[in-house]
N, C-alpha and C positions, 0 to 999 in steps of 0.2 A: 504493500500500500504506500502511495506517495505521501511524503511528509511536507509537500510544498505548501499546504494550507495551515501547517502548525504555526504556533505563535512563539517567537523568540525575541525578547526585547533587545538583544544585542545584535540581531540580524536585521538590517534595514529592508531586506527583501522578504522577510517573514510574511507569509500569507499572500505574496505577490508572485504567482508562478512565472509571469513574463520576465520579471527582473531576476528571479532565481535562475532561469535559463540563461539570462544575460551573464550572470555571475559565473555560471559553469563554463560558458563559452570563453570568457575572458581570462579565466584562471585566477591564480592568486600569486602574490609575491611578498617576500618578507621586507622588501625595501621599496623606495619610491619608483624604481624602474624594474620591470621584468627583463633582466639583461639577456637571458636565453632567447626570449622572443625578439628583442632588439637585434641581436646578432643574426638570428635566422632571417629576419626581415631585411636587414642590410645586405647579407650575402646573397639572398635571392634576387634583390634588385641589382646588385653589383654585377652579377653574372647572367642576369636575365633568366634565372631559373635553370641554367644549364651548366655544363662544365667549361672550364677555361684552360687554355694551354699553359704549360710551364714557361717560365722566363727563358728567353733565348740565351744559351750559355755564352755565345759570342757577345751579346749585349752586356752581359755581366762583366766580362773582361774589359770591354771597351769603356764602360762607365767607370771602372776603377781607374783607368788611365786618365780619362777626362776629368775625373774628380780631383786628381792631384793638380792638374792645370788650373781648374777653377779655384781651388783652395788657395793657391799661391797668389793669384791675381786679386781675389776678394780680400785676403789679409792685407795686401799692400794698399788697396784702394780705400778700405774702410778704416784701417788702423785699429781694428778690433781683434780680440783674441778669439780664435776659432777652435781651440783645443777643448776637449772634454776630459777633465781630470788629468790633464797633461798629455793626452793622446789625440792624434788627428782623427777627425771625422771622415766618413767616406759616403759617397752616394751609391745606393744599391737599388737595382731594379726589383720591383715587386709586382705580384698579380693584383687584380682589382680586389679579390677577396682578402688578400693579406693587407692591403691598404685599409679596407673597411675594418678588419679586426684590430689593427693597430690604432686606428683613429678612435674607435669606441673605447679602447683601453686608455689612450692618451688623454681623451677629453672626458673621461668618466666623472671626475669630481665636478666639472662644470655642468655636465648633463644632470648629475644628481642634484646640484643646487637648483637648476631649472625645474627639475621634476618635483622637488619639495614645494616649490612655489605653486606650480600648476596643480598639484594634488592637494594643496592646503584647503581646509574648510573655508568656503567663501566668507568674506567679510560681511558682518551683519547677520550671520546665521545664528539666530538666538535659540536657546534651548527650548523655548515655548512655541517655536514656529515649526509645525509638523512638516511643511513643505521644505523648509530649509534643512531640517533634520534628514529628510529623505534624500535631498540633493547631496548633502554631506556624506551620507552612507553610500550613495551611488558612486561618488567620486573616489571614496576610499576603496571601493571594490574594483572599479574599472580603471582608476588612475594609473597604476603601474603598467597595465597592458596598453592603454591608449597612448601613454607617454612613450612606451617602448616602440609602438608603431610609428609615432612621429619621429623619434630619434633614428630608428632604423631606416625609415624612408629617407631622411635627410642624408645619412651617411652612405646608404646604398646608392643614392642618386649621385652624390659627389664622387664615389668610387668609380661609377660607370663612365664618367666624363673627365675626371680630374687628371692632371698631369703630374703633380708632385705633392709632397707632404705639406707644403705651405700654400696650397690653393686657398685655404682659409688663412688670412694673415694674422694668426693669433699663436701664442706660444704653445709648444709641445714640451713634455718632459725632456730634460737634457739626455741626449743619446748620441752615440758615435755613428749611428746609421741614419742617413738622410734618404728619403724615399723619392723615387720616380716610378710611375705606373707604366711598365714596359709596353703593354699592348696599346695603351692610350697615346703614348708618345709616338709609337710606330704609326698608328692611325693618323695622328695629327701631321706627321711628316709627309705621309702619303697624300692626305687631303690637300695640303698646301704646296705640294711638289717641292719640298725642301729636303736636303740630305738628312738622313737620320742622325749622323754625327753632329751636324749643326744644331739640331733641336736638342740632342742629348747634352751637348756642352752648354747651350743656353740654359737648359733646366738645371744643370749642375751649378751654374752661377746663381741662378734664381734661388736654389735651395741653400747655398752657402751664405748668400747675403741675408736671407731671413734667419739662418742659424746664427750668424754674427750678431744681428740685431737682438734676438731673443736670448742670446747668451749673456747680454748685459743685465746684471741682476736687477737693477732698479727699473729698467725698462720692462722686463718680464713682470716684476711685481706690480708696476703701474697698470699694465694691461690686465693682469689677473684681478686686481682690485676693482677695476671698472667693469669688467665682464661679470664678475660675481655680484657686484652691486646691481647691475642691470637685470640679471636673471632672478635675483632675490626680489626685485620689484614686482614680480608676478604674484607675490604672496598677498598683496593687498587688493587683489582683484575682486570685483563685484561679480558674484556668480549668476546674476539674473539672466545675462545674455546666454551663457552656456546652458542654464536651466531651460531656456526657450528652445535651444537647439535639441536638447535631449527630449523635449516634448514632441519633436517632429518624428521620433521613432514610432513606427506602427507596431502595436502589440501583436505578437505572433508566437505560436508554439513551434514554428519551423525554425530550427537553429541555423540552417543554411541561409534562410531568408533574413534572419536576424543578423547574421554575420555580414551579409551584403549591405545591410543598412548601416552597420557600424563602420565598415570600410568606406562607405560613401561619406559618412559624417566625419569621422576622425582622420580619414585619409586625405581630406582637404585641409591643408595647413591653415587656411584662412579661418576655418571654423574654430579650431582649438585656440589658436593664438589671437585671432581677431576678436574673439570673445573675451580674452583674458588679459590683454595688455593694459597697463595702467598709467595714469598721469605721473605717478611717482618715478617712473623710469625716465621721463623727459629730463629731469635734473641731471641724470647720469649721461644721457645721450650727448649733450653739448661737449663735455670733456672727452668722452669716448670718441666721438667723431673728429674732434680736433687732433687727438693723438693718432687715430687711424689715418687721417689725411696726411699728416706729416710722415708717418711710417711708410705708407704706400708711395708717397712722392719721393722719399729718400731711397727706398728700394728700387723704384723704377729708374731713378737717376744713376744709382750705382750699377745696375745691370747694364744700362745703355753705355755708361762710361767704360765698363770693362769689356763688354761683348763686341762693341764696335771695332776694336782693334784685333779681335780674335776670330770673329765669325763673319763671313762675307754676307750672309743672309740675315744678320741680326735684326736689321730694321724690319724686314718682312715678318720675322718670327714675333718680334715684340708687338707689332701692329695687330697681328692675328690673335695673339693671346690676350691683349688688352681689350680687343673688340669683344671677345668671349666674356670678359669680366664685366663689362658694362651693359651687355645685351642679355641680361639674366632672365630666365624663365620663372614660372611659379615656384618651383622647388628651391631655386636660389633665393627668391624672396622669402621663402620659409626660413632659410638659414638666417637671413638678416633679422627677421622678426624674433626668432628664437634667441639669438645672441647679440643683437644690436649692431650687426655688421652690415650697414647699408652702403655698399660700394657703388653708389650711383655716380653718374658722370661728373656732376658738379663737385662731389667730394674728392674725386680723383684729381680734377683740375685745380681744386683748392690746394691740395698737397703739392702738385707740380708748381703752382704759382709761388708757394713758399720757398721751395728749393731753388727755383730759378731766380727768385728775388735775392736770396742769399748769395748765390754764385755771381749775379750781376753786380752786387754791392761789395763783394769781397773775393773769395776764391774757394777752390775745392778743399784746401786745408782748413779753412774756417768752418765750412760745413761739416768737416770730420769731427768737430767738437760737439756736434749735436747731442750725442748720447754719452759723452764722457762724464757728465755730472748730473745728478738728478735735478739740480736747480736749473739746469739749462734746457729742460724739456719745455717747448714753447707753450704759452697759454693760448686759449682759444682766440683771444684778440691778436696775439703776436703771429698766429698762423696767417692771419689776413694782412699783417703789417710786418714783414720780415725785417725791415729796418729797425723796428723797436726791439726785436729779439737780438739782433746784432749789437745794438747799443747796450742792452742789458748784460750780455755775456762779456762785454769788454770793460765793465765796471771793475775797479781795482780789487774789491773784496771777493770777486769771483775768479781772479787769476790764480 
């Protein structure tokens, strides 16, 4: 005999067969994210549900050689330490599935911070409000799985088209291995009729420049502080919008039909995050976008400065990759809403404007000071007025 109609005060789905079925379908998790589900979802999307070939052994050898070239030139141009615990880093080719696994592991703390906010009881859900109690119970039950679907979707999508470990310009844990996605780099070279070696060297430079930037402790800490503050901002969300979305689900005893409804509802990133983003995050966005603009502008400048003298097709490669960056699709917008990384065209141009303004008023060596002292990170106002930044860092007490 079914117990779906029994009463259990600790079970929000007690006496509600439809939601009991929903709970069974979504499973359970001891934490804010069902990581097994996130991993399966990411790998399925990364490989389009099929198998993928191993990395070409010749590419592995070639990348090891190109990595040394890139490391030497990036170290000279940036004047930053590229070693990890005294040892050199190296660029390694990986499969899409390996990129997805490493990315889930590398960004796990950030994703869990996000999940805790998304799964939190909505603000204003009083103990005497039955509807709010029901919504809170629903979110507690389905939150880890729906968040896993969202995170897995994002990572799987990035793995399917991404070229390197730093396609997202945010810090990863310190590692001697920097990643490029072998099959995606090969496909990119073919699509744009550029030699594989040229794209591979360009990507080695790309990864080492990011590695150099995020190897600076205070830069890494500043990014992590702002990213965590942004994701934590989801915690003050008003649940009324999400409650309305959940109300669109048609009650059914057909688990397959219920699963289709959930995939439609939560597979659309705008549903989950469009309903949950809060004004509290706007205070963080100003500082995060200023830092992101300068970082992207500096990285682009360094790559161009280095690659122009090494790669005949560097201009073509840079244009193609940067076009991909600013012509984002819905899933890329999802990443931005989740993490606050809105790489729109005006932000990229803002960063380029800062860097070119510094170079025009001084030189490459002065720009190299950008990350040498935590006090020298530009303020949002200085990003738009590089002359103010130059004047400030030249003050005697900062020498």
